[in-house]
N, C-alpha and C positions, 0 to 999 in steps of 0.2 A: 538143408534144413533141418534137422529136426524136430520132433514134435516140443519138445522143451526149448528150444531156440525159437519157436513161433510163439511159443505161449511167453515166453520173456517176452518178445518183441510187441506182441498185444498189449501186454501189460502197460509197456513203455512208452505205447503210444495214446491208451487211453490216458494217462498220467497227462501226457504234452496235449492231450485235447483239454484234460481238465483243468488243468495248468491255463491254457491259453482261455478257455472260458472265464476262468477267475480271474484271467487279467484283464479283459473284457468287458466284466461286469464292475470292475474297482475302476477303471477306467472311466467310466461314464458315471460313477458314482462320483467319483473324485472331480471330473470335471464342471458335476451339477454342484458340488459344494463351490468351486471356484469360482462359478457364474452367482453364486449368491453372496458370497464371501466379496466380489469384486462389486456388487450391486448394491451392500453395505457400506463398502468403503467410499462411494460415489455420495451416497445418501449423507453420513456424516460430514464429508468435504463440503458438500452444499449447503447445508446446517452452517460449519463453522466458516464458510464463506457470510453468510448472512448475518452473522452474528460481527463477524469483523467489519462489514458493509454498516450493520447499526452502530458500531462504536464508534467509526469514521464520521456517519453522520451525526450523530451525538457532539463530537468533537468540533465539527462544522457548525453546528447550528449554535453550541457553547460561543464560540470566539465570535461568531459573527453577530449577534446579539452584545456579546460584551464591548466589540468594539464600536458597534452602531449606537450604543447607550453611551459611550463615552464622547467619540466623537474627535479624540483627542489622543497624540501617542507623540512622546515625547517634545511637549510645549507645541506643538503643530496642531493647529484645528483644521478638519475633514470636513467638506461641506456633504458629503454625499459616500457612500458605500456599496459595490456591488458585490455581488458572488457567481460564484462559476462564470466567468469571462473565458471563452473557449472561441479560440481561434484556427484557422488552417490557412496555411498559405503557400501554394506549392507545395515544397515537402516537409517544410517547417509548420509545424504545429505546437499551439501552447493551453495547458488549461489555470486558468490561476483563480483559489479557491474563495481570498478576499481580496477587493482592492479599495482601499480609501483614497477619496482624492477632493483636493481643492481646486483654486483656479493657475496654480503652479507646480504645486508638490503631490507625489502620489506614493502611496503606502503598499507596495505588494506582501500578503501574507500566505505562507503554507503553511496549511493545518493537516496534521497527524495525531490521531488518537494515541502511540508512541513513535515519538521523533524520535530517530536513531541518525547518528551521522553519516550515513548514505543520504537520507533524504535532503539535509541541508547539503551534502556535496553536490547532489542532480538539481536541486534547487538553484543553488549557486552558477554551478559551470553551465547549462543548459537555459532553464526555466527562465532567470531574469537578464539572461545576454540575448533572446527571442522576445521581447517583451516587446519593447518599442519596434522592430521590425512587423511584428505582427498589429500591434495597435499603432498606428503613425499618428494619429489622432493626438499621442502622447507624448510625439520628440521630443519636443521642446520642455516639457516638465521634469523638473527634481526628483529621482524616482529613489526609494528606502525600499529596503527589506524587509521581513522579519517572519519568522519562523515561531509556530505557536505549534503546542503539544499537550495532555493532560498528563503523560507521562515521558518523560526524557532523558535521555540516559549521558550519562558526562562528556562520552565524547562529540556528541551533538552538540552540547552545551559549548565545548571548546571549539566545534567547527564552526560553529554562528558566532562567536564571540572573534574569532580570526579574522574572519571576513567582515567582520562590523555588521552584520544583519542582527538585527534586535532580535530577543527571545521573550516567548511568554510563556505562563502557564497557568492554572486555574487554583485559586486560592479559596476554597468554598464556593462562595457564590460570584466571586472577583475574579477577575482578571489579574492575574502578577507578573510584572514587569522581572525577569530575570537577570537579562545585562545590567554591566556597570553604571553607576548613576553619569559617569566619567568618558562614557566610551560614546564617541562621535560616530554616527551610521554612515556608513561607505555611502556615496552618494555614484549611483549607475547612471 
């Protein structure tokens, strides 16, 4: 190798070394930026989750107090109201937001801040059928169901009515029934 080739090889190796050094520095910077961005995303997600939980609690409080004040739904008077009934039996588990009860009838109420059709479907297909198995003390009761939301999409309304589930929302400070007056609620 002559002198010129050696010099060219040295220059090329120095360029490779410099490029490698810059790549490593940038990699470290990029990795640090990614870690910071990930941390910020996590913080924002937690804040948004807190807002969602707060909205859900607000909706549950509103409907619990509204049903508790009237203690009558669809011309049926109830003696007491319960909140957050939660039970697990083997693999079966269920949580019920609001339950109104008298000596022979009960009304299960699923509450959502924003009620969607998938919420109604889950309530109808999973939660309602599990209730009497989880709470055998109510096995001889006539059971009806209702869903309540501060915001309700049209498909949720259709799904509820199709399945004979009563539907409620808020109108100002009042409880508002959205189910048709001639609708016979399903007995579960």
